[in-house]
C-alpha positions in Angstrom: -214.6 -66.3 11.0 -218.1 -65.2 12.3 -219.1 -68.9 12.6 -215.9 -69.5 14.7 -216.6 -66.6 16.7 -220.1 -67.5 17.5 -219.2 -71.1 18.5 -216.4 -69.4 21.0 -219.0 -67.1 22.5 -221.5 -69.9 23.0 -218.6 -72.3 24.7 -219.7 -73.0 28.0 -216.5 -74.4 29.5 -212.6 -73.5 29.3 -212.3 -77.1 27.7 -214.9 -76.1 24.9 -213.0 -72.8 24.3 -209.7 -74.4 24.0 -210.7 -77.2 21.9 -212.0 -75.0 19.3 -209.3 -72.7 19.4 -206.8 -75.7 19.0 -208.6 -76.6 15.5 -208.9 -73.2 14.3 -205.2 -72.5 14.8 -204.2 -75.9 13.2 -206.0 -74.3 10.1 -203.3 -71.7 9.9 -200.6 -74.4 10.4 -200.1 -73.9 14.2 -200.8 -77.4 15.4 -199.4 -77.3 18.9 -200.3 -74.5 21.3 -199.1 -73.5 24.7 -201.1 -70.6 26.7 -200.4 -69.5 30.1 -202.4 -67.1 32.2 -201.8 -65.6 36.0 -203.4 -63.2 38.0 -200.5 -63.4 40.7 -197.7 -61.9 38.8 -195.2 -59.7 40.5 -192.3 -57.6 39.7 -190.1 -60.8 40.1 -192.1 -63.6 39.3 -195.4 -65.0 37.7 -196.7 -66.0 41.2 -196.8 -70.0 42.2 -196.9 -72.3 39.6 -199.9 -73.9 41.4 -201.9 -70.8 40.5 -201.1 -70.6 36.9 -203.7 -71.8 34.1 -201.8 -73.4 31.3 -203.5 -75.1 28.5 -201.7 -77.0 26.0 -201.7 -80.0 23.2 -198.0 -80.5 23.8 -196.6 -83.9 24.6 -196.9 -84.7 28.2 -193.5 -85.3 28.6 -192.5 -82.0 27.2 -194.8 -80.1 29.6 -193.4 -82.0 32.5 -189.9 -80.6 32.0 -191.1 -77.2 30.4 -193.8 -76.6 33.1 -193.1 -78.7 36.1 -189.3 -78.5 35.6 -189.5 -74.9 35.7 -187.7 -74.3 32.3 -190.2 -71.8 31.1 -188.9 -69.2 33.5 -185.9 -69.2 31.1 -187.5 -69.3 27.8 -186.5 -66.4 25.6 -190.2 -66.1 24.6 -191.6 -66.1 27.9 -189.3 -63.4 28.8 -190.2 -61.4 25.8 -193.8 -61.9 26.7 -193.4 -60.7 30.4 -191.9 -57.4 28.8 -193.9 -56.8 25.8 -197.7 -56.7 24.2 -198.3 -58.0 20.9 -197.0 -60.5 18.6 -193.4 -61.8 18.2 -191.9 -64.1 15.5 -189.4 -66.8 17.0 -186.9 -65.6 14.8 -185.7 -63.7 17.5 -184.5 -66.6 19.2 -181.7 -67.4 16.8 -180.8 -63.6 16.5 -180.2 -63.5 20.0 -178.4 -66.7 20.0 -175.9 -65.0 17.3 -175.4 -62.0 19.4 -175.3 -63.1 22.9 -173.9 -66.2 24.6 -176.7 -68.4 25.9 -176.7 -69.4 29.7 -176.7 -73.2 30.5 -180.6 -73.3 31.4 -181.2 -71.3 28.1 -179.3 -74.2 26.1 -181.4 -76.7 28.2 -184.5 -75.1 27.1 -183.3 -75.0 23.4 -182.3 -78.6 23.6 -185.9 -79.6 24.8 -187.4 -77.8 22.2 -185.3 -79.4 19.5 -185.9 -82.8 20.9 -189.6 -82.2 20.6 -189.6 -80.6 17.0 -190.4 -77.3 18.3 -188.5 -75.0 16.0 -190.8 -72.5 14.3 -193.7 -70.2 15.7 -194.7 -67.1 16.9 -195.9 -65.8 20.3 -198.7 -63.5 21.4 -198.7 -61.5 24.8 -201.9 -60.1 25.7 -203.0 -56.8 27.4 -204.5 -57.0 30.6 -206.2 -54.3 32.8 -204.4 -55.3 35.8 -200.6 -55.1 36.5 -201.0 -58.7 38.0 -202.2 -60.1 35.2 -200.4 -61.6 32.3 -201.1 -64.0 29.6 -199.5 -65.2 26.5 -199.9 -68.0 24.1 -197.0 -69.7 22.0 -198.3 -70.8 18.3 -195.7 -73.7 17.3 -196.0 -74.4 13.6 -196.3 -77.9 12.3 -193.0 -79.9 11.7 -191.7 -79.3 8.4 -192.4 -75.8 8.5 -189.8 -73.1 8.6 -189.4 -70.0 10.5 -189.6 -68.1 7.1 -192.6 -70.0 6.0 -194.1 -69.2 9.1 -193.4 -65.5 8.7 -195.0 -65.4 5.5 -198.2 -67.1 7.2 -198.1 -64.1 9.6 -197.6 -61.6 6.9 -200.7 -63.0 4.9 -202.9 -63.8 8.4 -201.3 -62.1 11.1 -204.3 -59.6 11.7 -206.9 -62.2 11.8 -204.5 -64.8 14.1 -204.1 -61.7 16.6 -208.0 -61.1 16.8 -208.8 -64.7 17.1 -206.1 -65.5 19.9 -207.1 -62.2 21.8 -210.9 -63.0 21.8 -210.0 -66.7 23.0 -207.9 -65.4 25.8 -210.7 -63.0 26.9 -213.1 -65.9 26.5 -210.7 -68.2 28.8 -210.1 -65.6 31.3 -213.8 -64.8 31.7 -214.5 -68.6 32.6 -214.4 -70.0 36.1 -211.3 -72.0 36.7 -209.8 -73.7 39.7 -205.7 -73.9 39.3 -205.2 -74.4 43.0 -205.5 -77.9 44.9 -209.1 -78.5 44.2 -212.2 -76.3 43.2 -214.5 -74.9 45.9 -217.5 -76.5 46.9 -220.9 -74.9 46.7 -220.9 -74.3 50.3 -217.4 -72.9 50.2 -218.3 -70.6 47.3 -221.5 -69.6 49.2 -219.9 -68.5 52.4 -216.9 -66.7 50.7 -219.8 -64.8 48.6 -221.3 -63.6 52.0 -217.9 -62.6 53.3 -217.4 -60.6 50.2 -220.9 -58.8 50.8 -219.6 -57.9 54.2 -221.4 -60.6 56.4 -220.0 -61.7 59.7 -219.8 -65.3 60.6 -222.9 -65.0 62.8 -224.8 -63.3 60.1 -223.9 -65.9 57.6 -224.9 -68.7 59.8 -228.3 -67.1 60.2 -228.7 -66.5 56.6 -227.4 -70.3 55.6 -229.0 -71.9 58.6 -226.2 -73.4 59.8 -224.4 -73.5 63.0 -221.4 -70.5 63.2 -218.8 -73.5 63.8 -220.1 -75.0 60.4 -219.5 -71.6 58.8 -216.3 -71.5 60.0 -215.6 -75.2 59.0 -216.4 -74.0 55.2 -214.2 -71.0 55.2 -211.4 -73.1 56.6 -211.7 -75.8 54.1 -212.0 -72.7 51.5 -208.7 -71.3 52.6 -207.2 -74.7 52.2 -208.4 -75.4 48.6 -207.3 -71.9 47.6 -203.9 -72.6 49.3 -204.0 -68.9 51.3 -203.8 -67.9 54.9 -206.8 -65.4 55.4 -210.3 -65.4 54.5 -209.9 -62.1 52.9 -207.3 -63.6 50.6 -209.5 -66.5 49.7 -212.2 -63.9 48.8 -209.8 -62.2 46.3 -208.4 -65.3 45.1 -212.0 -66.9 44.4 -213.0 -63.6 42.5 -209.7 -63.6 40.5 -210.5 -67.2 39.4 -214.0 -66.4 38.9 -215.0 -69.1 41.4 -217.6 -66.9 43.2 -220.6 -64.7 42.0 -220.7 -66.9 39.0 -223.9 -67.6 36.9 -225.0 -71.2 37.0 -223.8 -74.3 38.8 
């Protein structure tokens, strides 16, 4: 485990972290993972789909229907993750189906999962410091493993799996990521950083050696890239995504 954690801590990008984590989880029998994180959660939603950070090695067709099609909003384990912290066996899906009639959209979710061989696994809902943040991961067992076998794996390795997934989550959320239409350019990041430091447009123009109109252009493009209405919102969102005040390029 120490070797893996060292590699995880040294990884320089989300892609590296995710690749390491996928390989590590496969060694426990979980060969398909779906991770989601938002910093824009409200009492009624997870925020805009454009602002979700989603990582997965699932089939692209499944992700198109499940994420882009919005079915994840009606998935039982997503509902559980939104209201809980810790780990939960997918056994509760069958238990719930036996006790409560499924809605039409819930039946669609179940049918989609069955079609792609997503039948047994565990979900982890992470604890975050902000009430606006929520992260969770679904660990899908390789085909051929039953939920009983998965529960036995968890009984033996659950403590280690919880630690490994929580550390991967912390590493991912500490990295810069752009989930909106495009990442900020160097100039856009720099102007937002100066705004965050309380500088005016005139101040920023003098500091950066630019015309005030050029500074305003960088701020406008930053707002467009982040899909927000005001510069204050842009500073907040860029900070949430670790796109400003970061070390390195």
